[in-house]
PAZA-167957 format. One line per field, with one value per residue (C-alpha): x, z negated, y negated; residue number from 1. Coordinates in steps of 0.001 Angstrom, whole numbers, plus 500000, padded with zeros to 6 digits. Each point is the difference from the previous one (the first is absolute). Layout:
REM residues N
px	c(X,...)
pz	c(Z,...)
py	c(Y,...)
num	c(NUM,...)
This chain:
REM residues 365
px	c(070297,500851,503006,500713,500249,501940,503064,500078,501905,502618,500607,500256,502426,502255,500159,501083,502252,501491,500524,501822,502434,500280,500822,502535,501603,500361,501532,502558,500965,500422,501813,502821,497979,498017,503769,501385,496837,500359,503566,499618,497634,501683,503390,498598,498092,503051,502847,498758,502104,499829,497832,502341,501400,503562,499209,498258,502233,502705,497179,499718,503451,499661,497028,501515,503109,497513,497923,502858,501345,496120,499535,502447,499588,496340,501283,501659,497209,497689,501121,500426,503432,501840,503531,501619,503125,498173,501514,503741,499533,499036,503313,502333,499121,500228,503440,500816,499087,501210,503197,500266,499104,502618,502435,499082,500783,503207,501821,503064,501109,499883,501344,497056,496637,497060,497481,496681,497150,497890,496666,502387,500504,496566,499058,502744,498918,496605,501360,501926,497334,498071,501928,500504,495986,500225,502683,497496,497334,502148,501177,496335,499446,502965,500781,496349,501337,497491,499319,500502,503169,501399,499346,501087,503747,499683,499336,503176,502187,499069,499785,503980,500671,498481,502577,502871,499857,501381,501033,496937,500293,497829,500809,499023,499188,498722,500330,502452,502711,498915,503235,498941,496235,498436,498651,496341,499352,497930,497357,498351,498972,499801,498555,497009,497389,496703,500947,500171,502787,501817,499214,496242,499923,501751,497566,497037,501920,500596,496763,498398,501776,499919,496364,499916,501958,498322,496618,500401,502997,500048,503465,497454,497734,502969,500569,496683,500051,503226,498875,496504,501215,503531,499223,496975,501977,502671,497617,498249,503157,501454,503630,500046,503668,500810,496873,501183,503872,498229,498083,503000,501774,497525,500401,503597,499591,497776,502549,502209,498038,499445,504030,500728,497332,501144,503306,499325,497836,502623,502709,501909,499943,500096,500177,496952,497859,496632,500421,496378,498739,498500,497849,498266,499705,498660,497118,499155,499079,498038,498185,498993,498113,502922,499344,503324,498959,499900,497532,498178,500578,501274,501744,497490,499408,504195,500103,497292,501898,503482,498124,498870,503136,501262,497892,500209,503811,500023,497295,501979,503304,498327,498700,502909,499852,502299,501961,499311,496799,498919,501649,497538,497549,500555,500348,496564,498577,501330,498741,496656,499801,500740,497087,497700,500930,499347,496552,499267,501401,497776,496826,500915,499822,496466,498279,501643,498592,496531,499503,500705,497520,497646,500420,499550,496775,499128,500810,498421,496623)
pz	c(655283,496839,501761,501913,496967,497949,502363,501256,496617,500829,502948,499060,497290,502167,502291,497292,499482,503210,500078,497145,500820,502938,498494,497742,502925,501936,497094,499591,503780,500501,496478,501857,502831,496663,497777,503021,500169,496542,499321,503011,498320,497347,500814,502224,497154,497707,503063,502079,502445,500252,503134,501908,503623,498533,497458,502034,502210,496794,498787,502989,499751,497067,500572,503317,498119,497269,502626,502394,496910,498257,503956,499405,496374,500787,501943,497887,497030,502363,500059,496020,499985,498541,501378,497347,502470,502200,498547,500185,503191,501260,497982,501501,503430,499739,498811,502787,502698,498154,499792,503876,500868,497605,500606,502454,499955,499464,501564,497848,501996,503175,498525,501313,498752,502605,499004,501447,501697,497525,501624,499309,496195,500025,501603,497540,497161,500537,500545,496639,498302,501674,499201,496609,499390,501990,497516,497065,502706,500052,496303,499174,501743,500774,496066,498653,497948,498788,502163,496775,499711,503379,501051,496814,500976,502852,498505,498218,502943,502174,497117,499107,503999,500638,497500,500830,503311,498861,496655,499011,501842,502283,503971,500691,503055,501996,503707,501722,502564,503487,501620,498234,500993,496591,499772,499182,497184,498312,502527,498854,496888,500906,503541,501124,502373,501015,496587,498077,498306,501201,496766,500355,503459,498680,497065,502683,502508,497329,498090,503288,500994,496462,500206,503069,499009,496654,501806,503529,500141,498757,497938,497796,499387,498812,497736,498369,500236,497820,497795,499761,499514,500738,499453,502004,502848,500480,499762,502859,501887,499182,499742,496899,499755,503163,499253,496853,501636,502116,497985,497596,503313,500569,496893,500661,503034,498687,497116,502577,501834,496998,498872,503602,499727,496901,500539,503359,498154,497701,502418,497680,498422,495757,498577,497966,502713,499686,496143,498412,503147,499603,497498,502482,502392,497715,498372,503579,500976,496571,500355,503193,498996,501173,497215,498098,500273,503710,503024,499164,501532,503356,500940,500489,496214,499869,501360,498510,496794,501748,500342,496401,498616,502336,498801,496140,500498,501612,497634,496733,501556,500861,496547,498222,498645,498192,502560,496853,499714,503810,499236,497119,502186,502496,498006,498675,503803,500795,496867,500206,503540,499290,497270,502687,502740,497124,499606,503477,500219,497011,501444,503686,498222,498339,503317,501426,497393,499831,503700,499541,497279,502218,502933,497822,498602,503738,500963,496473,501072)
py	c(858460,500792,502538,496925,497847,502041,500212,496921,498655,502683,499321,496150,500936,502575,497008,497471,502675,500498,495862,500078,502110,498773,496657,501537,501984,496650,498142,502940,500271,496331,499231,498756,497369,498994,500011,498197,496967,499729,499571,497232,498138,500162,498915,497359,498313,500326,498824,497519,500692,503437,500337,497318,500645,500078,502292,502548,499941,501186,501911,502186,501028,501403,501793,501703,501174,501482,501802,501012,502475,500584,501721,502281,500684,500913,502552,501239,499791,501566,503116,499663,498791,496910,497929,498407,499343,497359,497092,501629,501590,495844,498566,502773,499672,495611,500985,502351,497460,497169,501831,500819,496476,498764,502396,502344,503725,500715,503126,500551,503230,497893,496956,498030,498124,500019,497311,501198,497563,498823,502234,503048,498984,499969,503290,501877,498201,501395,503417,499703,499425,502318,502795,499057,500713,503468,501135,499119,501674,503426,499913,499986,502631,502413,500076,499333,496650,497797,496563,497909,501948,500241,496144,498764,501713,498799,496014,500644,501245,497341,497502,501205,499838,496513,498909,501909,498677,496490,500451,498443,497148,498328,499978,496410,497487,503220,497590,502466,498829,499098,502042,503372,499729,499994,496794,500269,501668,497348,499638,503415,498138,496572,500083,499866,500668,497915,498152,503205,501580,502910,501909,499018,501732,503081,500350,499856,502290,502672,499720,500781,502914,501286,499835,501953,502264,500900,499868,500877,502884,503586,498757,497591,502868,502172,497290,499825,503716,500351,497093,501798,503510,500885,503982,500010,497673,502192,503031,498365,499827,496093,500049,498276,500016,498203,498028,498348,499600,497685,498144,499635,498802,497438,498443,500168,498124,497040,499522,499454,497636,498185,499957,498710,497200,498828,499827,498047,497764,499308,499737,502011,503644,500528,503429,499138,499343,501841,500152,501758,499558,503554,498177,497798,502705,502640,497191,499268,503424,500892,496535,500841,503368,503083,502388,500626,503430,500387,500651,496776,496517,497864,497812,497009,499952,500186,496803,497995,501424,498531,496880,499925,500671,496924,497841,500599,500052,496486,498991,500497,498421,496772,500297,500369,503414,501615,503053,501944,499551,500182,503995,500285,498627,502408,503253,499175,499746,503381,501235,498426,501137,503626,500035,498572,502727,502620,498004,500776,503508,501125,497934,501797,503207,498866,499452,503025,502143,498156,500724,503910,499709,498512,502399,502925,498423,499815,503590,501330,497968)
num	c(1,2,3,4,5,6,7,8,9,10,11,12,13,14,15,16,17,18,19,20,21,22,23,24,25,26,27,28,29,30,31,32,33,34,35,36,37,38,39,40,41,42,43,44,45,46,47,48,49,50,51,52,53,54,55,56,57,58,59,60,61,62,63,64,65,66,67,68,69,70,71,72,73,74,75,76,77,78,79,80,81,82,83,84,85,86,87,88,89,90,91,92,93,94,95,96,97,98,99,100,101,102,103,104,105,106,107,108,109,110,111,112,113,114,115,116,117,118,119,120,121,122,123,124,125,126,127,128,129,130,131,132,133,134,135,136,137,138,139,140,141,142,143,144,145,146,147,148,149,150,151,152,153,154,155,156,157,158,159,160,161,162,163,164,165,166,167,168,169,170,171,172,173,174,175,176,177,178,179,180,181,182,183,184,185,186,187,188,189,190,191,192,193,194,195,196,197,198,199,200,201,202,203,204,205,206,207,208,209,210,211,212,213,214,215,216,217,218,219,220,221,222,223,224,225,226,227,228,229,230,231,232,233,234,235,236,237,238,239,240,241,242,243,244,245,246,247,248,249,250,251,252,253,254,255,256,257,258,259,260,261,262,263,264,265,266,267,268,269,270,271,272,273,274,275,276,277,278,279,280,281,282,283,284,285,286,287,288,289,290,291,292,293,294,295,296,297,298,299,300,301,302,303,304,305,306,307,308,309,310,311,312,313,314,315,316,317,318,319,320,321,322,323,324,325,326,327,328,329,330,331,332,333,334,335,336,337,338,339,340,341,342,343,344,345,346,347,348,349,350,351,352,353,354,355,356,357,358,359,360,361,362,363,364,365)
């Protein structure tokens, strides 16, 4: 009886410690969802029209753009990389697509101008964005350039090409001409299916595909392995260089898709499309629980993070918050999310060490 009595308090204490740890883990893992609920409540209270159907339609379009960029960024960050060129690639692709619709493809050697069909314009633009991302990945892997530097270089190259395409001017009125068969471009951004904007459907489809790829395919496991320990992944047979090139290609594809959607929604292409969009993408990914150290996180958290950033952004606009303060707040959110991620990493290390000590104690007994 005395032994049973002496053991019971220790067991109860152990149960309380586990419960406390579980709660802490829940709060850390679910931080993006908790943040989403909180910001939604706050802006609903401050802006009574925030949850009106008309505003929700606008919000869903903004969330879709953030989420599409963040999906590609998630693949990159999972490999312990970063892509600063997503916004500028979106702008470059928008200008290239706008030029093909307005001016066609000029072949001076043959003295002809080709006006591609709208779907061909979209396909060519997506290929261009994918190749831009692949080029960043190739520079990173082939020449061992830091992802920050390589994608920063691509940031300037793509933004420069966007400006050069029409000498810094906008391509307006991208409705095409029936005789050239290039009409209908505006449907990509303004079209609806079952009452839902195409951009939202694209977000859902891409998110589902990305989730399956990361969780159910060898490629997804390779991505996590590279982020967890690149050298160990290479020794285990993972083709690290090829995987990284594909990862940055995916990011470039997502960026190109965003550029096309924005140009379609505006029915115009401007060289500054996508300016500072990389900030929103990184914020959504980090807030969603993907570690900047790589190897930890997922698409589910990224989508919730994109919703959180979208709600914050639209709420601040409706409140009339200065665009400069919006950048300050987004930067603070990124820093806070990274701090929380570090706390989570240290907690997981402590839990793992505790489990090892418990197992050792059991074996010794």
